[in-house]
C-alpha positions in Angstrom: 111.9 123.0 75.1 110.8 126.0 77.1 113.5 127.9 78.9 113.7 127.5 82.7 112.4 131.0 83.2 109.4 130.5 80.9 108.5 127.3 82.7 108.8 128.8 86.1 106.5 131.6 85.0 104.0 129.1 83.8 104.1 127.2 87.0 103.6 130.4 89.0 100.5 131.1 87.0 99.3 127.5 87.6 99.8 128.0 91.4 97.3 130.8 91.3 94.5 128.4 90.2 92.3 126.7 92.8 94.4 123.7 93.6 92.7 120.9 95.5 93.2 117.3 96.6 90.9 114.4 97.1 91.2 111.7 99.7 89.5 108.7 101.2 90.3 105.2 102.4 90.8 102.6 99.7 87.4 101.3 98.5 85.5 104.3 99.9 84.6 105.8 96.6 87.5 108.1 95.8 87.7 107.2 92.1 84.0 107.7 91.7 84.2 111.1 93.4 87.3 112.1 91.4 85.6 111.3 88.1 82.5 113.2 89.1 84.6 116.3 89.8 86.6 115.8 86.6 83.4 116.0 84.5 83.0 119.7 85.2 84.4 121.8 82.2 86.3 124.1 84.6 87.7 121.3 86.7 90.6 118.9 86.0 90.9 116.1 88.6 93.1 113.0 88.1 94.5 110.3 90.2 96.8 108.9 91.5 100.0 110.9 91.4 101.4 109.7 94.8 102.9 113.1 95.5 103.9 112.2 99.1 105.4 108.8 98.4 107.0 109.6 95.1 108.1 113.2 95.6 108.0 114.4 99.1 109.6 111.4 100.9 112.3 110.7 98.3 113.3 114.4 98.0 113.4 114.8 101.8 115.7 111.8 102.0 117.9 113.0 99.2 118.3 116.5 100.7 119.0 115.1 104.2 121.7 112.9 102.6 123.1 115.9 100.7 123.1 118.0 103.9 125.0 115.3 105.8 127.6 114.6 103.1 128.3 118.3 102.6 128.6 118.8 106.4 131.1 115.9 106.5 133.2 117.4 103.8 133.0 120.9 105.3 134.3 119.7 108.6 137.1 117.5 107.2 138.5 118.1 103.8 137.4 121.8 103.6 137.6 122.7 107.3 140.2 125.3 106.4 137.8 127.2 104.0 134.5 126.7 105.7 133.2 124.5 102.9 130.0 124.8 100.9 126.7 126.3 102.1 124.3 123.6 103.4 120.8 123.1 102.0 118.0 124.3 104.3 114.5 122.9 104.8 112.9 125.4 102.5 115.0 124.0 99.6 113.2 120.7 99.9 109.8 122.3 100.1 110.5 124.3 97.0 111.5 121.2 95.1 108.4 119.3 96.3 106.1 122.2 95.3 107.8 122.5 91.9 107.5 118.7 91.3 103.7 118.9 92.1 103.1 121.9 89.9 105.0 120.2 87.0 102.7 117.2 87.3 99.6 119.3 87.5 100.8 121.3 84.5 101.1 118.1 82.5 97.7 117.0 83.8 96.1 120.2 82.6 97.6 119.7 79.1 97.5 123.3 78.2 93.8 124.0 79.2 93.1 126.9 81.5 91.1 125.2 84.2 89.8 127.2 87.2 90.3 124.3 89.6 93.0 121.6 89.3 93.0 118.6 91.6 94.5 115.2 92.3 93.2 112.1 94.1 95.4 109.8 96.1 94.2 107.8 99.2 96.5 109.2 101.9 96.3 112.9 100.8 94.6 113.4 104.2 97.9 112.8 106.0 99.9 114.9 103.5 97.5 117.9 103.6 99.3 119.9 106.3 102.4 119.9 104.1 100.4 120.6 101.0 98.7 123.5 102.8 102.1 125.0 103.7 103.2 124.7 100.1 100.0 126.0 98.6 98.2 128.1 101.2 95.0 128.4 99.1 94.7 124.7 98.4 91.7 122.7 99.5 91.0 119.1 100.5 87.9 116.9 99.9 87.5 113.6 101.7 85.0 110.9 101.1 84.0 108.7 104.1 82.2 105.4 103.9 80.7 103.1 106.5 83.8 101.1 107.6 81.9 97.8 107.4 81.2 98.4 103.7 84.9 99.3 103.2 86.0 96.1 104.9 83.5 94.1 102.8 84.7 95.7 99.5 88.3 95.2 100.4 87.7 91.6 101.4 86.0 90.7 98.1 88.6 92.6 96.0 91.8 91.6 97.7 91.4 89.0 100.4 88.6 86.6 99.4 90.0 83.2 98.4 88.7 79.6 98.2 88.6 78.2 101.7 88.5 81.6 103.5 86.7 81.2 106.8 85.4 83.4 109.5 88.7 83.3 111.4 90.5 84.7 108.3 87.9 87.5 108.0 88.2 88.4 111.7 92.0 88.5 111.4 91.7 90.8 108.4 89.2 93.0 110.2 91.5 93.4 113.2 94.4 94.2 111.0 92.7 97.1 109.2 90.8 98.7 112.1 93.7 100.8 113.5 94.2 102.5 110.2 90.5 103.1 109.7 90.4 104.7 113.2 93.4 106.9 112.4 91.8 108.0 109.1 88.5 109.1 110.7 90.1 110.8 113.6 92.3 112.8 111.2 89.3 113.7 109.1 87.5 115.2 112.1 90.7 116.9 113.3 91.2 118.5 109.8 87.5 119.6 109.9 88.3 121.7 113.0 91.7 122.8 111.8 90.8 123.8 108.2 87.1 124.9 108.4 87.3 127.0 105.2 89.6 124.6 103.2 88.2 121.2 103.9 85.0 119.3 103.2 83.9 115.7 104.0 81.3 114.0 101.9 80.0 110.5 102.7 79.6 107.7 100.1 76.1 107.2 101.4 75.0 110.8 100.9 76.6 110.9 97.5 74.6 107.8 96.5 71.4 109.2 97.9 71.6 112.7 96.5 74.5 113.0 94.0 73.4 116.2 92.4 73.0 118.4 95.5 76.2 117.0 97.1 78.2 117.6 93.9 76.8 121.1 93.5 78.0 121.9 97.1 81.5 120.7 96.2 81.6 122.7 93.0 80.7 125.9 95.0 83.4 124.9 97.5 85.9 124.9 94.6 84.7 128.2 93.2 83.2 126.9 89.9 79.7 127.1 88.7 77.1 124.7 90.0 74.8 125.1 87.0 72.1 122.4 87.1 72.9 121.1 83.6 76.6 120.7 84.4 75.9 118.9 87.6 73.4 116.6 85.9 75.9 115.8 83.2 78.7 115.0 85.8 76.3 112.7 87.6 75.1 111.0 84.4 78.7 110.3 83.2 79.6 108.5 86.4 76.6 106.2 87.2 77.7 102.8 88.4 76.3 101.3 85.2 78.5 103.4 83.0 81.6 103.0 85.2 81.2 99.3 85.4 80.7 98.8 81.7 77.0 98.1 81.8 76.4 96.4 85.1 73.5 97.8 87.2 74.2 98.8 90.7 73.7 95.9 93.0 75.0 93.3 90.6 78.2 92.1 92.1 81.4 91.2 90.4 84.2 90.2 92.8 87.6 91.4 91.8 86.2 94.3 89.7 87.3 97.8 90.5 83.6 98.7 90.6 82.3 95.8 92.6 78.7 96.5 93.5 78.0 100.2 93.9 75.6 100.0 96.9 75.6 101.0 100.5 74.8 98.9 103.5 75.7 95.6 101.9 78.1 94.5 104.7 75.7 91.9 106.3 76.1 89.7 103.2 79.8 89.2 104.2 80.2 90.1 107.9 78.6 88.2 110.7 77.1 89.8 113.8 80.3 88.9 115.7 82.3 90.8 113.1 80.0 93.7 113.3 80.5 93.9 117.0 84.3 93.9 116.6 84.0 96.9 114.2 81.6 98.7 116.4 83.7 98.3 119.5 86.6 99.9 117.7 84.9 102.5 115.5 81.4 102.9 116.8 82.5 106.3 118.3 82.7 107.7 114.8 79.2 106.7 113.5 77.3 109.7 114.9 79.9 112.0 113.3 79.3 110.6 109.8 75.6 109.6 110.1 76.0 105.8 109.9 73.7 103.5 111.8 75.3 100.8 114.0 
């Protein structure tokens, strides 16, 4: 086992790499994008590590509890001595950063990658903290027409025998607030982090995967050689990811369900479309979607 000092030195070197994070709403194409990026020989991108839910939140809770318990003892049992120094906020941040780097070190498995990334839906909301921990880190989001996201989620998680339009409408109304928050946060980050944040749409990635991927590789500081880009695209076609099914051939319940854009009219009625547009239509011009 490495000594603590040796491991810290290794983590410090890792922190100098281009760290990045991938985000998108569930069923927006995050896994597809992650695997495209991971195909580059100088890039390592995996998912999903759940850094916010499994590290940041529990560590913050534990350190708050430690702070309170030490404070209680310092003001009662050890009031005559002043007690023990209380942990400060930076302590928690240091532990979170260390936990993330340990995970990325394991992910890299001893290979010296130029860019190391992780994909978890929800990284968008965690990015301000990630940016404070790793000032040079970057974020890539994938956005998709919310009607297609709703359709994909419905067929994967909600569709059941006897499901009727009322059930679909209830499901749509339930997910719209989160979709609204997601897209508003994307656009806010675009303004706040102009040099550290990129948005790609599922539709653009389908239409021109090579040029879009080349842009992202340049954003991450790795080569965008045509042969590398072409190989990354070829490795991640829908047919290969789905185990041989061509794009457009649907399999409900499959992680890779259909692999097309604009399929929502097969599932959503005009009334349902109007519900979505009333709530989210404001976002369509920003992302290039047609009402």
